[in-house]
MARKOLMAR-495404 format. One record per atom (N, C-alpha, C): residue number from 1; residue in one letter; chain; atom name; x, y, z. Coordinates in nm, 4 decimals. Atoms other than C-alpha are relative to their C-alpha. Layout:
<recs>
  num  residuo  cadena  atomo         X         Y         Z
  NUM        A       A     CA         X         Y         Z
...
</recs>
This chain:
<recs>
  num  residuo  cadena  atomo         X         Y         Z
    1        X       A      N    0.1307   -0.0488   -0.0391
    1        X       A     CA    1.3763   20.9531    4.7341
    1        X       A      C   -0.0851    0.0197   -0.1255
    2        X       A      N    0.0929   -0.0168    0.1112
    2        X       A     CA    1.0719   20.9490    4.5062
    2        X       A      C   -0.0553    0.1418   -0.0010
    3        X       A      N    0.0580   -0.1327    0.0165
    3        X       A     CA    0.9542   21.2817    4.3712
    3        X       A      C   -0.1169   -0.0073   -0.0964
    4        X       A      N    0.1200   -0.0038    0.0821
    4        X       A     CA    0.6188   21.3626    4.2160
    4        X       A      C   -0.0175    0.1390   -0.0593
    5        X       A      N    0.0345   -0.1283    0.0589
    5        X       A     CA    0.5206   21.6329    3.9724
    5        X       A      C   -0.1253    0.0518    0.0695
    6        X       A      N    0.1147   -0.0637   -0.0656
    6        X       A     CA    0.2561   21.8772    4.0964
    6        X       A      C   -0.1299   -0.0707   -0.0376
    7        X       A      N    0.1238    0.0643    0.0447
    7        X       A     CA   -0.0170   21.7137    3.8860
    7        X       A      C   -0.0137   -0.1407    0.0573
    8        X       A      N    0.0049    0.1341   -0.0583
    8        X       A     CA    0.0747   21.3671    4.0150
    8        X       A      C   -0.0387    0.0072    0.1473
    9        X       A      N    0.0314   -0.0171   -0.1418
    9        X       A     CA    0.0673   21.4837    4.3770
    9        X       A      C   -0.1466    0.0365    0.0180
   10        X       A      N    0.1408   -0.0410   -0.0071
   10        X       A     CA   -0.2696   21.6515    4.3181
   10        X       A      C   -0.0913   -0.1199   -0.0218
   11        X       A      N    0.0800    0.1188    0.0276
   11        X       A     CA   -0.4067   21.3285    4.1734
   11        X       A      C   -0.0051   -0.0943    0.1184
   12        X       A      N   -0.0041    0.0892   -0.1163
   12        X       A     CA   -0.2939   21.1227    4.4724
   12        X       A      C   -0.0747    0.0588    0.1192
   13        X       A      N    0.0653   -0.0660   -0.1135
   13        X       A     CA   -0.4325   21.3790    4.7161
   13        X       A      C   -0.1468    0.0328   -0.0265
   14        X       A      N    0.1396   -0.0285    0.0337
   14        X       A     CA   -0.7614   21.4261    4.5310
   14        X       A      C   -0.0330    0.1479    0.0023
   15        X       A      N    0.0198   -0.1446    0.0031
   15        X       A     CA   -0.7158   21.8023    4.4947
   15        X       A      C    0.0487    0.0532   -0.1346
   16        X       A      N   -0.0457   -0.0601    0.1254
   16        X       A     CA   -0.6393   22.0434    4.2121
   16        X       A      C    0.1496    0.0319    0.0062
   17        X       A      N   -0.1401   -0.0424    0.0076
   17        X       A     CA   -0.2914   22.1352    4.0933
   17        X       A      C    0.0194    0.1311    0.0752
   18        X       A      N   -0.0094   -0.1296   -0.0674
   18        X       A     CA   -0.3604   22.4878    4.2223
   18        X       A      C    0.0040   -0.0159    0.1518
   19        X       A      N   -0.0032    0.0232   -0.1449
   19        X       A     CA   -0.4286   22.3522    4.5716
   19        X       A      C    0.1395   -0.0421    0.0439
   20        X       A      N   -0.1361    0.0440   -0.0345
   20        X       A     CA   -0.0904   22.1770    4.5743
   20        X       A      C    0.0955    0.1187   -0.0060
   21        X       A      N   -0.0873   -0.1183    0.0094
   21        X       A     CA    0.0782   22.4981    4.4575
   21        X       A      C   -0.0207    0.0943    0.1191
   22        X       A      N    0.0269   -0.0836   -0.1180
   22        X       A     CA   -0.0966   22.6938    4.7372
   22        X       A      C    0.0637   -0.0620    0.1243
   23        X       A      N   -0.0592    0.0670   -0.1160
   23        X       A     CA    0.0184   22.4328    4.9903
   23        X       A      C    0.1516    0.0180    0.0017
   24        X       A      N   -0.1441   -0.0251    0.0074
   24        X       A     CA    0.3748   22.4793    4.8659
   24        X       A      C    0.0280    0.1432    0.0451
   25        X       A      N   -0.0174   -0.1415   -0.0370
   25        X       A     CA    0.3429   22.8587    4.8973
   25        X       A      C   -0.0195    0.0209    0.1497
   26        X       A      N    0.0306   -0.0151   -0.1429
   26        X       A     CA    0.1945   22.8224    5.2483
   26        X       A      C    0.0865   -0.0877    0.0902
   27        X       A      N   -0.0901    0.0826   -0.0803
   27        X       A     CA    0.4613   22.5745    5.3609
   27        X       A      C   -0.0557   -0.1342    0.0436
   28        X       A      N    0.0588    0.1297   -0.0349
   28        X       A     CA    0.2300   22.2736    5.3904
   28        X       A      C    0.0757   -0.1137   -0.0690
   29        X       A      N   -0.0856    0.0920    0.0752
   29        X       A     CA    0.4464   22.0959    5.1294
   29        X       A      C    0.1250    0.0755   -0.0414
   30        X       A      N   -0.1205   -0.0643    0.0514
   30        X       A     CA    0.8036   22.1651    5.0280
   30        X       A      C    0.0252   -0.0501   -0.1411
   31        X       A      N   -0.0229    0.0339    0.1399
   31        X       A     CA    0.9104   22.1658    4.6655
   31        X       A      C    0.1445    0.0242   -0.0372
   32        X       A      N   -0.1315   -0.0188    0.0594
   32        X       A     CA    1.2263   22.1410    4.4652
   32        X       A      C   -0.0187   -0.0092   -0.1504
   33        X       A      N    0.0115    0.0150    0.1446
   33        X       A     CA    1.3016   22.1328    4.0938
   33        X       A      C    0.0771   -0.1237   -0.0427
   34        X       A      N   -0.0691    0.1186    0.0508
   34        X       A     CA    1.3944   21.8226    3.8982
   34        X       A      C    0.1002    0.0414   -0.1070
   35        X       A      N   -0.1042   -0.0286    0.0984
   35        X       A     CA    1.6606   21.7938    3.6288
   35        X       A      C   -0.0519    0.0718   -0.1243
   36        X       A      N    0.0575   -0.0709    0.1149
   36        X       A     CA    1.4192   21.9335    3.3675
   36        X       A      C   -0.0504    0.1385    0.0380
   37        X       A      N    0.0432   -0.1305   -0.0459
   37        X       A     CA    1.3401   22.2402    3.5791
   37        X       A      C   -0.1437    0.0046    0.0496
   38        X       A      N    0.1380    0.0049   -0.0496
   38        X       A     CA    0.9908   22.1259    3.6798
   38        X       A      C   -0.0013   -0.0048    0.1517
   39        X       A      N    0.0176    0.0031   -0.1446
   39        X       A     CA    0.8687   22.1782    4.0322
   39        X       A      C   -0.0527   -0.1375    0.0403
   40        X       A      N    0.0414    0.1316   -0.0488
   40        X       A     CA    0.8356   21.8469    4.2216
   40        X       A      C   -0.0059    0.0030    0.1516
   41        X       A      N    0.0122    0.0135   -0.1453
   41        X       A     CA    0.7410   21.7415    4.5733
   41        X       A      C    0.0383   -0.1417    0.0396
   42        X       A      N   -0.0404    0.1297   -0.0518
   42        X       A     CA    0.8578   21.4552    4.7881
   42        X       A      C   -0.1200   -0.0945    0.0064
   43        X       A      N    0.1052    0.1006   -0.0078
   43        X       A     CA    0.6490   21.1404    4.7491
   43        X       A      C   -0.0316   -0.0346    0.1445
   44        X       A      N    0.0211    0.0306   -0.1420
   44        X       A     CA    0.6982   21.0764    5.1211
   44        X       A      C   -0.0856    0.1072    0.0664
   45        X       A      N    0.0818   -0.1079   -0.0562
   45        X       A     CA    0.5520   21.4180    5.2088
   45        X       A      C   -0.1452   -0.0118   -0.0464
   46        X       A      N    0.1357    0.0173    0.0533
   46        X       A     CA    0.2533   21.3555    4.9824
   46        X       A      C   -0.0687   -0.1165    0.0710
   47        X       A      N    0.0560    0.1161   -0.0701
   47        X       A     CA    0.2021   21.0137    5.1433
   47        X       A      C   -0.0408    0.0371    0.1422
   48        X       A      N    0.0320   -0.0427   -0.1370
   48        X       A     CA    0.2124   21.1716    5.4903
   48        X       A      C   -0.1251    0.0879    0.0022
   49        X       A      N    0.1196   -0.0848    0.0087
   49        X       A     CA   -0.0447   21.4338    5.3864
   49        X       A      C   -0.1249   -0.0837   -0.0261
   50        X       A      N    0.1136    0.0864    0.0311
   50        X       A     CA   -0.2712   21.1676    5.2387
   50        X       A      C   -0.0412   -0.0798    0.1233
   51        X       A      N    0.0294    0.0770   -0.1209
   51        X       A     CA   -0.2435   20.9610    5.5572
   51        X       A      C   -0.0644    0.0893    0.1055
   52        X       A      N    0.0575   -0.0928   -0.0980
   52        X       A     CA   -0.3160   21.2646    5.7760
   52        X       A      C   -0.1447    0.0332   -0.0362
   53        X       A      N    0.1375   -0.0280    0.0430
   53        X       A     CA   -0.6245   21.3416    5.5675
   53        X       A      C   -0.0905   -0.1184    0.0305
   54        X       A      N    0.0792    0.1204   -0.0296
   54        X       A     CA   -0.7434   20.9822    5.6055
   54        X       A      C   -0.0225   -0.0130    0.1501
   55        X       A      N    0.0138    0.0070   -0.1455
   55        X       A     CA   -0.6791   20.9922    5.9816
   55        X       A      C   -0.1018    0.1019    0.0499
   56        X       A      N    0.0943   -0.1037   -0.0386
   56        X       A     CA   -0.8864   21.3105    5.9987
   56        X       A      C   -0.1442   -0.0412   -0.0207
   57        X       A      N    0.1350    0.0518    0.0216
   57        X       A     CA   -1.1872   21.1127    5.8797
   57        X       A      C   -0.0287   -0.1101    0.1001
   58        X       A      N    0.0192    0.1005   -0.1035
   58        X       A     CA   -1.2120   20.9309    6.2088
   58        X       A      C   -0.1479   -0.0217    0.0284
   59        X       A      N    0.1365    0.0399   -0.0312
   59        X       A     CA   -1.5234   20.7698    6.3469
   59        X       A      C   -0.0764    0.1096    0.0745
   60        X       A      N    0.0898   -0.0951   -0.0654
   60        X       A     CA   -1.8120   20.9950    6.4446
   60        X       A      C   -0.0951   -0.0805    0.0874
   61        X       A      N    0.0899    0.0753   -0.0872
   61        X       A     CA   -2.0085   20.8725    6.7488
   61        X       A      C   -0.1411   -0.0083   -0.0580
   62        X       A      N    0.1343    0.0212    0.0507
   62        X       A     CA   -2.3421   20.7245    6.6469
   62        X       A      C   -0.0040   -0.0505   -0.1426
   63        X       A      N   -0.0050    0.0517    0.1361
   63        X       A     CA   -2.2287   20.6306    6.2955
   63        X       A      C    0.0438   -0.1455    0.0026
   64        X       A      N   -0.0427    0.1384    0.0125
   64        X       A     CA   -2.1834   20.2720    6.1837
   64        X       A      C    0.1496   -0.0053   -0.0251
   65        X       A      N   -0.1413    0.0208    0.0283
   65        X       A     CA   -1.8292   20.1405    6.1807
   65        X       A      C    0.0152   -0.1287   -0.0788
   66        X       A      N   -0.0244    0.1153    0.0844
   66        X       A     CA   -1.6767   19.8811    5.9532
   66        X       A      C    0.1466   -0.0377    0.0082
   67        X       A      N   -0.1393    0.0430    0.0036
   67        X       A     CA   -1.3629   19.6721    5.9340
   67        X       A      C    0.0643    0.0345   -0.1343
   68        X       A      N   -0.0532   -0.0386    0.1306
   68        X       A     CA   -1.3251   19.7788    5.5701
   68        X       A      C    0.0539    0.1427    0.0079
   69        X       A      N   -0.0631   -0.1319   -0.0074
   69        X       A     CA   -1.0893   20.0748    5.5348
   69        X       A      C    0.0028    0.0725   -0.1340
   70        X       A      N   -0.0132   -0.0570    0.1333
   70        X       A     CA   -1.1047   20.1336    5.1615
   70        X       A      C   -0.1360    0.0446   -0.0517
   71        X       A      N    0.1285   -0.0550    0.0406
   71        X       A     CA   -1.4004   20.3591    5.0914
   71        X       A      C    0.0238    0.1086   -0.1042
   72        X       A      N   -0.0174   -0.0933    0.1098
   72        X       A     CA   -1.4252   20.5462    4.7629
   72        X       A      C   -0.1332    0.0679   -0.0302
   73        X       A      N    0.1205   -0.0770    0.0318
   73        X       A     CA   -1.6824   20.8226    4.7157
   73        X       A      C   -0.0084    0.0204   -0.1501
   74        X       A      N    0.0136   -0.0198    0.1426
   74        X       A     CA   -1.8244   20.8469    4.3693
   74        X       A      C   -0.1433    0.0201   -0.0429
   75        X       A      N    0.1325   -0.0128    0.0606
   75        X       A     CA   -2.1184   20.8794    4.1347
   75        X       A      C   -0.0267   -0.1229   -0.0858
   76        X       A      N    0.0397    0.1126    0.0836
   76        X       A     CA   -2.3083   20.5968    3.9702
   76        X       A      C   -0.0049    0.0493   -0.1451
   77        X       A      N   -0.0060   -0.0407    0.1401
   77        X       A     CA   -2.2367   20.6164    3.5961
   77        X       A      C   -0.0729   -0.0949   -0.0936
   78        X       A      N    0.0652    0.0971    0.0874
   78        X       A     CA   -2.3976   20.2994    3.4611
   78        X       A      C   -0.0568   -0.1134    0.0842
   79        X       A      N    0.0620    0.1157   -0.0648
   79        X       A     CA   -2.6327   20.0218    3.5704
   79        X       A      C   -0.0508   -0.0931   -0.1099
   80        X       A      N    0.0497    0.1019    0.0919
   80        X       A     CA   -2.6913   19.7010    3.3753
   80        X       A      C   -0.0635   -0.1073    0.0864
   81        X       A      N    0.0734    0.0924   -0.0866
   81        X       A     CA   -2.9601   19.4818    3.5314
   81        X       A      C   -0.0694   -0.1082   -0.0800
   82        X       A      N    0.0911    0.1021    0.0495
   82        X       A     CA   -3.1296   19.1530    3.4637
   82        X       A      C   -0.0951   -0.0318    0.1147
   83        X       A      N    0.1006    0.0320   -0.1010
   83        X       A     CA   -3.3941   18.9811    3.6726
   83        X       A      C    0.0608   -0.0194    0.1388
   84        X       A      N   -0.0594    0.0358   -0.1285
   84        X       A     CA   -3.1519   18.8708    3.9474
   84        X       A      C    0.1165    0.0907    0.0404
   85        X       A      N   -0.1229   -0.0730   -0.0333
   85        X       A     CA   -2.8204   19.0630    3.9291
   85        X       A      C    0.0121    0.1295   -0.0792
   86        X       A      N   -0.0283   -0.1278    0.0657
   86        X       A     CA   -2.7020   19.4134    3.8413
   86        X       A      C    0.1485    0.0302    0.0069
   87        X       A      N   -0.1366   -0.0507    0.0031
   87        X       A     CA   -2.3676   19.5554    3.7386
   87        X       A      C   -0.0103    0.1505    0.0169
   88        X       A      N    0.0064   -0.1423   -0.0306
   88        X       A     CA   -2.3235   19.8998    3.8936
   88        X       A      C    0.1402    0.0579   -0.0136
   89        X       A      N   -0.1292   -0.0651    0.0194
   89        X       A     CA   -2.0396   20.1258    3.7790
   89        X       A      C   -0.0009    0.1354    0.0688
   90        X       A      N   -0.0189   -0.1291   -0.0649
   90        X       A     CA   -1.9140   20.4188    3.9840
   90        X       A      C    0.1263    0.0645   -0.0533
   91        X       A      N   -0.1214   -0.0755    0.0290
   91        X       A     CA   -1.6668   20.6910    3.8934
   91        X       A      C    0.0398    0.0662    0.1303
   92        X       A      N   -0.0506   -0.0494   -0.1285
   92        X       A     CA   -1.4652   20.7614    4.2083
   92        X       A      C    0.1283    0.0763   -0.0284
   93        X       A      N   -0.1162   -0.0772    0.0424
   93        X       A     CA   -1.2325   21.0449    4.1131
   93        X       A      C    0.0477   -0.0557   -0.1333
   94        X       A      N   -0.0503    0.0536    0.1266
   94        X       A     CA   -1.0065   20.9042    3.8425
   94        X       A      C   -0.0232   -0.1505   -0.0146
   95        X       A      N    0.0137    0.1449   -0.0010
   95        X       A     CA   -1.1067   20.5468    3.9286
   95        X       A      C   -0.1409   -0.0460   -0.0361
   96        X       A      N    0.1259    0.0658    0.0343
   96        X       A     CA   -1.3822   20.3351    3.7733
   96        X       A      C   -0.0107   -0.1239    0.0869
   97        X       A      N    0.0226    0.1133   -0.0887
   97        X       A     CA   -1.5243   20.0863    4.0233
   97        X       A      C   -0.1277   -0.0697   -0.0458
   98        X       A      N    0.1147    0.0779    0.0448
   98        X       A     CA   -1.7598   19.8060    3.9188
   98        X       A      C   -0.0385   -0.0975    0.1105
   99        X       A      N    0.0519    0.0908   -0.1024
   99        X       A     CA   -1.9783   19.6117    4.1619
   99        X       A      C   -0.1134   -0.0830   -0.0565
  100        X       A      N    0.1107    0.0875    0.0354
  100        X       A     CA   -2.2063   19.3153    4.1070
  100        X       A      C   -0.0835   -0.0208    0.1252
  101        X       A      N    0.0912    0.0142   -0.1134
  101        X       A     CA   -2.5050   19.3275    4.3407
  101        X       A      C   -0.1356   -0.0465   -0.0516
  102        X       A      N    0.1326    0.0468    0.0435
  102        X       A     CA   -2.8576   19.1933    4.3353
  102        X       A      C   -0.0811    0.1169   -0.0548
  103        X       A      N    0.0911   -0.1007    0.0549
  103        X       A     CA   -3.1152   19.3795    4.1315
  103        X       A      C   -0.0944    0.0488    0.1094
  104        X       A      N    0.0837   -0.0383   -0.1131
  104        X       A     CA   -3.3286   19.3763    4.4455
  104        X       A      C    0.0690    0.1086    0.0836
  105        X       A      N   -0.0735   -0.1006   -0.0763
  105        X       A     CA   -3.0548   19.5729    4.6282
  105        X       A      C    0.0018    0.1339   -0.0728
  106        X       A      N    0.0017   -0.1241    0.0790
  106        X       A     CA   -3.0377   19.8278    4.3454
  106        X       A      C   -0.1330    0.0712    0.0194
  107        X       A      N    0.1333   -0.0583   -0.0155
  107        X       A     CA   -3.4122   19.8807    4.3771
  107        X       A      C   -0.0225    0.0505    0.1425
  108        X       A      N    0.0210   -0.0394   -0.1397
  108        X       A     CA   -3.4162   19.8909    4.7593
  108        X       A      C    0.0813    0.1228    0.0375
  109        X       A      N   -0.0866   -0.1149   -0.0292
  109        X       A     CA   -3.1266   20.1385    4.7712
  109        X       A      C   -0.0292    0.1191   -0.0908
  110        X       A      N    0.0375   -0.1056    0.0935
  110        X       A     CA   -3.2867   20.3450    4.4928
  110        X       A      C    0.1218    0.0525   -0.0756
  111        X       A      N   -0.1206   -0.0377    0.0736
  111        X       A     CA   -2.9598   20.3422    4.2983
  111        X       A      C   -0.0384    0.0289   -0.1439
  112        X       A      N    0.0227   -0.0366    0.1397
  112        X       A     CA   -2.9756   20.5230    3.9655
  112        X       A      C    0.1201    0.0787   -0.0491
  113        X       A      N   -0.1110   -0.0758    0.0583
  113        X       A     CA   -2.7309   20.6877    3.7276
  113        X       A      C   -0.0043    0.1422    0.0544
  114        X       A      N   -0.0103   -0.1337   -0.0584
  114        X       A     CA   -2.6113   21.0110    3.8873
  114        X       A      C   -0.0098    0.0003    0.1507
  115        X       A      N    0.0090    0.0086   -0.1463
  115        X       A     CA   -2.6675   20.8889    4.2440
  115        X       A      C    0.1395    0.0008    0.0616
  116        X       A      N   -0.1259    0.0129   -0.0728
  116        X       A     CA   -2.3822   20.9521    4.4870
  116        X       A      C    0.0006   -0.1337    0.0736
  117        X       A      N   -0.0117    0.1289   -0.0669
  117        X       A     CA   -2.2536   20.6275    4.6362
  117        X       A      C    0.1416   -0.0167    0.0528
  118        X       A      N   -0.1314    0.0315   -0.0547
  118        X       A     CA   -1.9638   20.4865    4.8334
  118        X       A      C    0.0302   -0.1455   -0.0317
  119        X       A      N   -0.0456    0.1360    0.0265
  119        X       A     CA   -1.7751   20.1806    4.7094
  119        X       A      C    0.0930   -0.0382    0.1148
  120        X       A      N   -0.0822    0.0475   -0.1096
  120        X       A     CA   -1.6343   19.9887    5.0051
  120        X       A      C    0.0672   -0.1295   -0.0437
  121        X       A      N   -0.0762    0.1149    0.0473
  121        X       A     CA   -1.3588   19.7427    4.9191
  121        X       A      C    0.0640   -0.0699    0.1192
  122        X       A      N   -0.0605    0.0827   -0.1050
  122        X       A     CA   -1.2608   19.4608    5.1547
  122        X       A      C    0.0586   -0.1201   -0.0714
  123        X       A      N   -0.0645    0.1086    0.0730
  123        X       A     CA   -1.0084   19.2200    5.0099
  123        X       A      C    0.1132   -0.0599    0.0819
  124        X       A      N   -0.1115    0.0658   -0.0688
  124        X       A     CA   -0.7640   18.9657    5.1441
  124        X       A      C    0.1252    0.0003   -0.0846
  125        X       A      N   -0.1147   -0.0013    0.0897
  125        X       A     CA   -0.5380   19.0014    4.8429
  125        X       A      C   -0.0035    0.1282   -0.0814
  126        X       A      N   -0.0089   -0.1243    0.0754
  126        X       A     CA   -0.4299   19.3352    4.6988
  126        X       A      C    0.1311   -0.0030   -0.0778
  127        X       A      N   -0.1175   -0.0008    0.0856
  127        X       A     CA   -0.1894   19.3516    4.4052
  127        X       A      C    0.0490    0.1433   -0.0140
  128        X       A      N   -0.0595   -0.1328    0.0151
  128        X       A     CA    0.0483   19.6490    4.3963
  128        X       A      C    0.0967   -0.0064   -0.1187
  129        X       A      N   -0.0872   -0.0078    0.1153
  129        X       A     CA    0.2176   19.7436    4.0701
  129        X       A      C    0.0739    0.1321    0.0011
  130        X       A      N   -0.0789   -0.1214    0.0084
  130        X       A     CA    0.4909   19.9981    4.0117
  130        X       A      C    0.0925   -0.0090   -0.1204
  131        X       A      N   -0.0949   -0.0013    0.1115
  131        X       A     CA    0.7236   20.1028    3.7335
  131        X       A      C    0.1401   -0.0359    0.0484
  132        X       A      N   -0.1319    0.0263   -0.0547
  132        X       A     CA    1.0170   20.0490    3.9675
  132        X       A      C    0.0886    0.1224    0.0019
  133        X       A      N   -0.0757   -0.1247    0.0011
  133        X       A     CA    1.1304   20.4069    3.9123
  133        X       A      C   -0.0329    0.0789    0.1256
  134        X       A      N    0.0263   -0.0712   -0.1252
  134        X       A     CA    1.1725   20.5964    4.2365
  134        X       A      C    0.0192    0.1504   -0.0126
  135        X       A      N   -0.0128   -0.1454    0.0140
  135        X       A     CA    1.2441   20.9398    4.0947
  135        X       A      C   -0.0340    0.0439   -0.1384
</recs>
């Protein structure tokens, strides 16, 4: 079974380390100690919590729906534009997302540095990398 340190679990869940510790205290997550004496949580439990949180963001009647499932909330951190195209960078939690869109779209959407935005990713090929270590 894969185990995650508190900080790793917090990163995957998009919450603070303190939130994960409170969830352990309140029984929302169970913890154990690893061979170095650090508190760790089950990767499977963290995955289940993350999935439950995603399921809780279900469709609201009257809102647009999309076939894309990968939506990352973030802030625009940089825009590089020429006459036709723009490179827009977002910081979505710990992730940097870069999009190439028309300069016209940047202007029409009033995108500027500091603007909140959602990066929606729809891909037919997703590469998954891992260290191969499960604990």
